[in-house]
N, C-alpha and C positions, 0 to 999 in steps of 0.2 A: 738635494741632489743638483749638481751644477749642470749648466746647459751642455757643456762638452760631454759629460757623463751620459746624459740623456741621448745626445746625438750618437755617441758610440754604441749605446744600447740598441738604438733603433737600427743602426747600420748592421751590427752583428746579428740582431734578430731577423732582419730582412734577408741577410745572406743565408742564415740558417734555414729559414722557411723556404727560400728560393731553392736551396739545395735539396731539401726534403721533397718539395714538389717535383723537381727535376728527376730525382731518383724514383719517386713514385710513378711518374709518367713513363719512365724508361721500363720499369718492371711491368706496368700495366700493358705497355706495347709488346713486351716480350711474351707475357701471358696470352695476349690476344693472338699473336703470331703462332704460338704453340697450339692454341685451340683451333686456329684456322688450319694448321697442318694436320691435326687430328681429325678435323671435319673432312678434309680432303681425302685422307686415308680411308675413313669410314665410308664415304660416298663411293670411292673407287672399289672397295671390297664389296659393298652392297650391290652395285651395278654389275660387277663381275659375276657375283653369285646369281643375279637375275638372268644374265645372258647364258650362264651355264645351265640353269634350269630350263630356259627356253630351248637351248641346244639339245638337252636331254629329251624334252617334249617332242621335238621334231627328229630325234635320233640323228643329230649332227655331231660331228667331232667338236671337242671343246677348243675354243680359241684361247691362245696363251695370254695376250694382252688386248682384250676387247674394248677397253674403256679409254677415252681420251678427254682431257679437260680442255675446253676451248676458251673459257674465261674463268674468273674467280668463282662464279656461281652457276656455270653452265657446263654440262658434261654430255658426251654422246657415246653410245655403245653399239658395237657391231652386231647385227642380227643374222645376216647371211640368208634370211628368209622373211617373207611378209608375215606380219603378226597382227592379230586383232587387238584393238585398244583395251577392251575389257580384261583380256588375259594379262596384258602388260600391267595395267593398273593393279590387278590383284597381286601379281608378283612383287611390284614395287612396294605396295603397302605392307605386305607380309615381311619383306626383307628389311625395310626401314624400321619396322617395329622390333624385329629381332636385334638390330644394331642400335636400338634406342635413339634413332635419328628422328626425333619428334619435332619436325618443323614443316612449314608449308612448302609445297613443291608443285610444279606444273610439268607436264610431259607432252611430247608429240612424237609421231612416227613418220618417217620419211616415205613419201610416195614417189617411186621412180617414174610412174606414168605421167604425173603432173609436175615432176621436179620441184615439189614443195613438201614441207613438213606439215602433215595433217595434225592440227592441234587436238590434243586429247582432252585434258581437263586440268583444273586448278584444285588441288587437294589441300585442305587445311590441316593444321598440326595434329588434330585428334583423329584424322583419317576417316571421319564419319561422313563428311559432306564433300561433294565435288561439284564444281561449277564448270559447265561446258560452255565454251565461247570460242570465237575465232581469233586467234592471235598468231603473230608471225614469230617463230623461233628461228635462230640462225641455222643456216645449212653448212654442210662441209662436203668436200669432194673425196674425203678419205675412205668412206665406205659406200657400198652400193645399197645396202639395206641397213638401216640403223634407227635408233630412237634417241631422243634428246630429253634431258631432265634439267630443269632450272630451279634454283632455290632463291626466290626473290627476297625472302626475309632472313637471309644468311647472316648479315651483319648484326641485326638485333638479336638473332638466336645465339650467336657467339657471345655477344655482350651479356646476355642473360646468364650464361654459364660462368661468368667472371664474378660470381657473387662475393667471394672473399675479398677480391681486389676492389670491387665497388664499395664494400664496407670500409676497407682501409682508406680508400680515396675520400669517402665521406668523412672519416675521422680526421684525415689530413686537412680537408676543407674546414671542418669545425675548429681545429687547432689554429689554422690560418686566420679565420674570422675572430677567434678569441684573442689572438696576438694583436690583430689590428685594433680591436676594441680596447685592449689593455693599453696599447700605445696611445690611443685617443684619450683615454682617461688620464694617463700619466701626463700628457701634454696639457690637457685641460686643467689638471690640478696644478701643474707648474705655472700656467698662465694666471690662474686664480691666486696662487701664492705670490706671484710678482705683483699682481694688481693690489692685493691686500697690503703688501709691503710698501708699495708706492703710495697707496691711500693713507696709510698710517704716517709715512714720512711727510706727505703733503699736509695732512691734517695737523700734525705736530708743528710744522712750520707756519701754517696759516693761523693757528691758535696762538702760537708763541709771539708773533709780531704784535697783535692788538693787546695781548696781556702785558707784554713788556712796555708798550706805549702807555697803557693805563697805569702801570706801576710807576713809571717816571712822572706822569702827570699828577698822581696822588701824592708822590713825594714832594713835588713842587707846591701843591695846594696845602700840604701839611705845615709849610713854613709860615710862621706868624706874620711876617712882613708882606705876605701875598695879599692880605686884606687891604693894604695901602696901595695896591696896584690893581684897580678894578678891571682895566683892559686885559691885563695879563691873566687875571682870575677868570674872566669870561672866555679867554682863549683856551685855557686848559680844561675848563668845564666843557667847552665845545668839543675838544679833542676826546675827552672821556666819553661823551655822548656818541660821537661819531664811531669810535672804536667799539663801544658797547653795541651799537646797531650792527656793526660789521660782524661781531661775534654772534649776535642774534640771527642774522641772515645766514651765516654759515651753519649754525645748528639747525635752523629751519630747513635748509637745503638737504642736510643729511636725513632729518626726520621725515620730510616730505617724500624723499626717495624711498625710504623704508616703508612708508605707508602705501606708496604706489606698488611696491613689490608684493605687499600682502593683500592688495586689492581693497584697501580701506579708504581710498580717496572718495569722499562724498562730495558731489558737485551740487552747489546751490545755484541752479540756473535761474537767472533773472535777466530782464532787459537792461543792457548796458550801453553806454555811449562811449565809443572807442576813443574819439578825440579827447574827451575829458580825462579818460584814464591815461592816455599818452602824456597829457600835460602834467598830470600828477606824478608820473614816473620820472619824466625829464626835468621836473622842477629842481630836483636835488642835484643834478649834474650840469645844469646850464651855467652856473657860476664857474664850475671847474673847466668846462669845455669851451665856454664863451662862443666865439664864432665858428668853432670846429663842429658844432652840432647844428644841423639844418633840419627844419620841419617842413615837409612838403605834403601837407594834409589836403589832398585833392578830392577825397571821397565826399560825396554829397549825402549819401545814405549811410549813416555811421552807426545806426543802432544794431546791436547784435545780442542774441541770447547766449549768455555765458556765465560762468562762475567768476565773480568780480575778483576775488583773491587770486585765483589761478591765472586769470587773464593778466592781472598786474604782474604776477611772478613771471609769466611768459615774456612780457615786454621787457621787464627789468633784466632777465637773464640774457636775452638777445642783445640788449644794449650794453650790458656789462661785458659780454663776450666780444662785442665789436671794439670796446675800449681796450680790453686786455690785449687783443691781438693787432693793435694799431701801432704805428710808429710813434716817435716822441710827440709829434703834433697830430692828434687824431683828425680824421676827416670823415664824419659820420652823418648819414642822412636817414631820417625816419619818414617813410612815405606811405600814404594810403591812397587807394583808388577803388572805384567800383568797376567790376568786370562782369561778364556773363557767368563767371564761376562763383561770384559772390564778392564779399568785402575783403580786399587784399591789403595786408600789412607787410611792408618791406623794411628791413634794417640793412642799410648799405654802408660798407666801410671801404676805405682804401688802404687797408693794413697789409700784413705780410702775406695774406692769402693762404690757401690750403692746396697741397699737391693732390693729384688725382689718386694716388695710392692711399691717402689718408682721408679723403672726403667721405668714403663709405663707412668710416669708423667713428666719425666725430659724435654720433649720437649714442655710442656705446658707453655704458656706465664706467666711470673712472678714467675714461680715455681723454688724454690731452694731446693736442698736436705737438710733436717734438719741435723744440726750438733751440736745442743745444743744452742749456743749463736746466737742471731738473726744477729749480725753484724760481726761474726768472719770470714765470707766468703764474699769477695767483689763482687759487681755486682748487677744488677737489676733482675736477673732471665730471661733475654731476649736473652742471647747468643745462647743457644741451640734451642730456638724457632726460632730465626733468621736463624740458620743453616738449620733447617728442611725446612723452607720456601725457602731458596736458592736451596736446593736439589730438592724440588718439582718443582720449577720454571725451573730447567734444566732437569727435568724428570730423575733424578738419583735415587739412593737408598742409605739409611743410615741404618746401623745396630749397635746395642750396645750389648756388652757382658761385664758383670761385676759380681764381687763377693765381698761381704762385707769384708773389711779388706785386700783385695789382689789386688785391682785395677780395671781399666776399659779399654776397647778397643772400640774406635769409628771407624767404617769402612765405608768409602764412596765409592760406586761403580759407576764409571763414564763411561757411554756408549761412545765409541770412534767412533761410526758410524756417 
């Protein structure tokens, strides 16, 4: 599947999901508004019936429109006569039960002598318990004698009546999450496919070069007259040995990474002498780099508990990385020092550097800093990933400082405790 196809799939899928969510939100809002309208009508009918019963109780004429809505959850009803709170509460409970209006409410009765609404009680949804307390309910100048009823839990009550819409919204949410997860898996598989393809291409290229060199060298050595040219013989034998070591290191790099992934790395922790190991690693590249390699070994306490093989691999990988990403004439410094944090090893180069957008990716497996041509930098993109795994296995710390076009500094902080 091409990148453009995946991008089109994501765009179309996102637009579809967005449309579904928008339509769902619209109909949920419409359903809520309808429930709110039904609630208002039910309340108006209930309170009108209560006032009619009270009018009948006091033998008063029936009021045509006795109920007024002052806010979304507050209603007042005209009484035309003083009323006892217990009587009103009985009528309200009875009428709300008949209308199946099973939600919390609170009521109060206006007292014209004090010009205040005397708070009655807070009635819960099962109408079994009432809590008497002093609260202030809004007043109105529309009626001389009236009572007010407020529904504080109206919004949650209406939401609970949207069960089918809540279920459909939940299904929409699940579909959206599934779509997002599916897109994540598709993109992840796409990246893994690209990584696998690049790794195979890089591995083929990296293996092909030493194999071709060895083949050419063996062809030369197979010539009978080569025995009469000892210098040339030694040269091609050295080439074969060098390319063979290169192949060995490449295979070991892949195998070591595989072992790390499976948790099979077994550390043989022994007391090591860091400067001695640095000398061993740099001995092979001193002739090639000559004055381009500087050793600034300032540390005075150089003993460290570590796995010798893994520590050598760490130094070698950092050094080879500095060489690969340097200009035609490398300028590399290997520095050690003692700090409060421990024994510090730094590999400093003045190469091409790493941009800020790539510096957080360099320790990812198979990742290689883009330099234009796919094969202009040797390696599989495993070196720094392997270094990070070694550092983690020893419970050390690694830091990177880099500036594009000016070079990079890799610092390993080794705990000497």
